C-alpha positions, 0 to 999 in steps of 0.5 A: 663550741664546748671545750667539754664532751659533757656539758656546756658553760664555764663548770664542765670546761673547767672540770675536763681541762682539771681531768688531765692533771693525773697526780701521779706521774706529776708529782715525781717530777715537780718534786725532782724540781723542787728538790734540785732546788733545795740542794743548793746552797741557798734557796729562793722560793720564786724561783723553785715555783716558776721552774716548779710551774713551767715543769708542771706546764710541760707535764700538762701539754704532754697529757694533753697530747697524748690524751689527743692522739690516743683518742681523736687520731688512733682511735684507742681510748673509748671517751675524752673529756676534752673536745679537739676544741677543748684540746687545742685550748688545754694545750695552749694555756699550757704553753703559754704557761711554760713560757711564761715561766721560762722567760721569767727564768731567763730573766731572773737567773740566765739563758742556760736556766730557761734553755735547760727547762726548755726540753721538757716541754719540747718532749712532752709535745712530742710524745705523742705520736712521733717519741713514743714509737720507738722503744727508747724514746718511748722508754726514756722520755718520760724519765728523761723529762724528771732528770731535767727537772731535778737539774734544772731545780738546781741550776736555777738557785745555783747558775751551776751543775755539779757532779752529784746532781748529774750523778742523781739525775742519771739514777732518776734517769736509769730507775724511772726508765725500768719503771717505764718498761713495766708500765708500758707492758701494760698496753702490749697487746694494743701496742704491737697492734699499731706497731708502737716498738715499746720494749714489752714489743721489740723483746715480749714482756718477760725479757723487757721484765729481766731489762726492767728490773736489771735497770733498777737494780743498776740505779740501786747500786749508783745510789749507794755508790753515790752516796758512799763517794760524792759529796753532798750525798750521805751515807745515810742516802743509801736508805734510798735504794733499800726503801726502794728495793722493799717496794719493787721485791712487792712487785716482782710477782704483780701484774704490770698494771699493779706493778707500775702503781707499786714501783711509781709510789715506790719512786716517791719514797725512793725521793722521800728518804733521798730529801731526808737523807740531805737534810738531817746531814751525814750519819 
């Protein structure tokens, strides 16, 4: 039985498997993992690569499972590049990759490093059809994965967690939860029809948008406060908030789909400015 819905043989199969790699949503967690590692006093490329691979495999699992549920169980999508068998093979491959990378972290670092990595896969695998039906877990699932990637990337280099890293993880969780609320609003009509209780469905699109921007603003205020009070974040780190707020203002009057694209890219800028601030040191 073929893996791809269009064509047989290795080339269509590889193309179908590769279709589940979504750079826009995969880059931030992998970047957060690397950022966490760079934040440590020392940096092992091998450990950083292992953790990044684990994060990537967890995200790939989430995308394959979500696509399978949306097409083969909910009938939400009009087409899917992977057959049902293809989805199962893809899940097996990504899970095997995740297990291999996580076991390697347990052996090369310690067991807590593996345990801190494991929730990323659990969130990804259970996002659909379990976690995406409740407003809290539907909103915070992806942001939680990024926060865990940040903490895990730092921990595998240092075998410790600091107040600074916990504060940064909390900021990412809050800010990205705001973006996720906007993203979920793009599927408001369909989600409402199947009983999926996103924040937009529960509160209505207008109120959900206010909640989303409130979360993002709270995160930016927290970044500035952290840059002024916590060690390890130079005052120039506050510029990350300025950069993100500029993008948020552009997205304020856009529709949910365009706003999501702008805000996701704004999160790239946010992370890049934080990384630059840490590398350059206090101004």
